[in-house]
N, C-alpha and C positions, 0 to 999 in steps of 0.2 A: 822314694821322696826326693827331694835336689840334694845334691851337694854340696856341702858346706862352703865350697867358694861358687856355686849357683847362687845360694841362699845371701851370701855376702855382699855377690852382684847385685839381685834385688833388690836389698835393703839401702845400696848405696843409690840406687836408680832413683829409689823410692825419697830417699830422705837427700837427697844432692840438694836441693832446689827448697828444701825447705827452712820458714821461718820459725824458731821456736822463740815460747814464751815462757810462762815459769815452771818451776816444776812443785810437781804434788807429791809426797809421800805415804804410802801403804805400807800399813807395818801391823793391821788389826780389821778387823771384821764393820769395827767402827769411822777407823779411818778409809775404808774402801766407799761404805756408803756417802763418804762425805764427798770424795776425788770422785764420784757419779755425780754429783747434784752440782759441783763447783766447778767440776771442767771445762776450762772456753777453747776456742782456739788458739792454737799454738803450745797448747800445756801436754809434759809429757809426768804421765802417771808412771810413778818410778814403785816396783810392787819389791817391799823385801823378800828375801829369799823364807818359805813359811805356809801352811794349808790356809785356807781360807774358805769358811760357806756364804760369805757374798760373792754373787755374780758379778761381773763387771757386765753395766748396764749406762753409759753416759746419757744425760737429761740433754747432755749440750752436743752443738757438731761444730765438725771443725770448719774451715776454708781452704780454696785453691793455696798452696802453700804452706798454710800454716793447718795441718789435719790436727785432732787430739790424738796422743798416742800412749797407749797400756803397753808396758813392757816390763820386765825384770830390773831391780836398781844397781845390776850387775850381773856383768859377764856368766854365764856356767849358773847361775841363780835359779833355785827349785821352785817356782811359784805353782803350786798349786791350791784350784778353789774344788773344795766338794761339796756337790748340792743338792738339797732334798728336796726344796720347796721351791725352786724356781731354774729358769734357764742357766746356764753356766756362764753365757755368753751373749748377749743380746746387744743388738746394734741395729738402734733403728733410726740414725743422726747422720748427714751427708761427712765425708771428710772425715774417719777414726780411722785408726790401723789399732789392732790387737796383734801380737807377737809374742814369741817365746813363752805362751802360758801353757798350760796342765790343765784338762778338765776331768774328774771321774765324779758320775752323777749315784747317788745314792741307787741301789735297785729297783726300789720304790717308786724313786722320782717315774710323775709322765710327763716331763718338762725335755724340751729339747738342749743337749749340750752348746747348741749351736744355733741362735735364732738373729738370722739377719734380712729385715724387712725393712721396706717402704724406702730405700735411701740411692743414694747415689757416692759413688768415687770414694767407698771403704775397701777396707783388707783385712784379712786374716792372715795372716803368715807365720810359718814356723810353730803352729800349736799342737799339743796335741790332745784327744778328746775319750774317754775310756765310756763306753756304755749308749744303753738304746734312750731312745726319745719319750715310748709309750710304753709300760707295763699294764696289760689287761684292757688297753683303749681300745676300741672298735675303731673309732674315724678314723679311716683311711687317709685323712688328710696331716694327719699327728703323726703319723708314724715314721718321720724320719729324723737320720738321726742330726745331719745337719739342715737345715731348711732354710732354703734361699728364696725370701719370696719375694717380686715385686719391686728389686733393686738393676741397677742401673752401672754400668763401669767400675764394677766391683771386683775383689781378686780375692780367689783362696788358693796361697802360693804356698808347696812346702808343709802340709800339714800330714799328722797322720791321726785317720779317724778308726777305733777298734770299736764296733757296736756290742763286743761281748755277746754275741748270741752264738745257740750251740745249737740244738736241735730244734726244729720249728714243725709242729705237725699242725698247726692251721693256721686261717688268715688271720686271727687276732692278734697274730704276736710281730708280724712279719713288717720291716722297714726297709727305708733305702740306707746308705749311708750320708752321700749328699744329695740332693733333690735341690731346682731351680724349680721355684714351681712361681707362677700369678704371668698374669696374660702380658704385663710389662715388665718382664726380666728381660732385659736387653743388655748387647753388648758389652758382654761380662768374661771373665776369665778361668778357669781353674783347670790351673795346672801343677805337678810336681808332687801333687798329693798319693799318700800311700791307705789305702781304706781296704781293712778285713774281718773278719767273723760277720759277715752281714746279711740277713735273711731275705733282704731283696734285691735291689740293686746294687753295686757299687754305686756305681755314677747315676743319676737321672735326668736329664739334661733333654728342654723340660720334663715333668708330669705332673699330671691335671690339666694341664691347657695343651692346647695347640696354637698358639700366640705368640709364645717365646719366642726369639731369633738375634741372629747376628752373637750368638754365642759360642766361644771358645773353648771348649773339654781336651787335654793337650799334656802329653807325657805320666800320667799319672799309672800307679802300681795299683789293684782288683788284686786279692788273696783271697779266696777260702769265703766266697759270698755265693750267693742263690743263681744270682745274675753278675755279668759283669757292666758291661755298660746297654745305654740304650737312651732311646727318646720317650718310648713308654706310650704318649699319649700325642704323638705329633712334634716335631719341629722345624721351624725355618731359617733355613740360612744359617744353620749350623757346622762345628768343624769338629769331629772326632780326630786326634790324631796322635801317633805315637805312643799310644795309652798299651799295657801291657797286663794280663789278668791270666790267672790260675784257676784252676778247681770250681768250677762250676757247678753248681746243684749241691754244692757239698756240706750248707746248711738246711737247707729245706729238703726235706725227707721223703714228703708226699707228694713234692711236681720235679720235674727234672726242670735243669739249669739252661737257659741262651748264653753265650758267650758274647754273644752282641743280640740286640730289639733293635730295628730302626721301622719308626713310623714315619717316615717326613719326608720334604720339600723343600729342594734345592738344599741338600746338602752333602757335606765333603765325607765321607770316612776312608781312611788312609791309613798306610805305615802300622797298623796296631798288631800286635804278636797276643794271642788268644791262647791258652794251652790249657792241657791238665797234666797236673804233676803225676806221674807213675810212682815217685817213690809214699803217695798218701793212699790210705785205703778205702774207697767213699763210703761212707755211711751207710747205703741201701743201696741194693742193685738198680734200684728206678732210679739213682742219682748219674747213673754210669749212661742212661740212655740222655740224660742233657748234653753230655758232651761232644762239643763241634756243632751244637744246637744254632741255627744262623737265619734269621725270621728278615724281613727285609718288604717293604711296602712303599707304595707313594711314588711322586714324580720325582725325577732328576736326580736320584741319589746316586751316589758315586763310592763304590768299593772299589778300593785303589790299593795292592801292594800288603792286606790284610792276611793272617793266617788262622785259620782254626779247624782241627784244634792243632798243636804244635807241643811236641815232647821238650816240655820245659826241662828236663831232668839231666838232656845228654845235649842242652843248650847254656845251662849255667842260671841262677835265679839270683 
């Protein structure tokens, strides 16, 4: 994840030209519901430390220079959403920023902890999510922990994504960590996130479409996932740079895990470190066969300076 200094610089960059409106205080589920309905451009939704069962879902959007911002009411306040019957964070409007919020999904929930869709210029920064998006759901399109669908100019920066997967033995339970879907997903940045315990790809950009283009996946860390990073179903003009990953194949015990899988057109993959960690015992012999597996296809795919596998134990973690 991004360091505190980097996060501070990111927030300064995002907020230095913002025009602020009113402040809406959230102290209960009822006031969260009210804030979701009433917040407008320039408003800050200040969430008091505590646990809430209503998710963040603004009905309105902000505007350039005047976003709607959801954030803790005070520095260091722990604001947690414990969600069973809906999304933890759902953003479907433009110019919304959510920062510093924790989301934990009820184990029986069949919703994404984060669902950002059909919006422009929105951001999720320094949030933490725990739990998967679907239990006992066979529709592959709903398998993502974070689903980012048909979004443009959006940012996911410095977040923790823990799907909490353990032993996955068939396809009905697998899922991505962060998945960018939708033919109109363009010009997005996924940077400085830490993704762990995921039964499919830690980050898949794009997935379920070959039309997503001009996206950046940079400086992310993946730990203990079936696969590290991949375009899965194709990509155009995508940059995968400076990402690090350990232990491919460690969650999914019935298939070996690729460290990176690319089916791409005019895509750059460079300066990534992809590794197995000798301090962890594989859950099955079959997992070992996945270490170092590298699949690539498509015209103009550039692989530069990447290592697979790499001994993480000798080089720090």
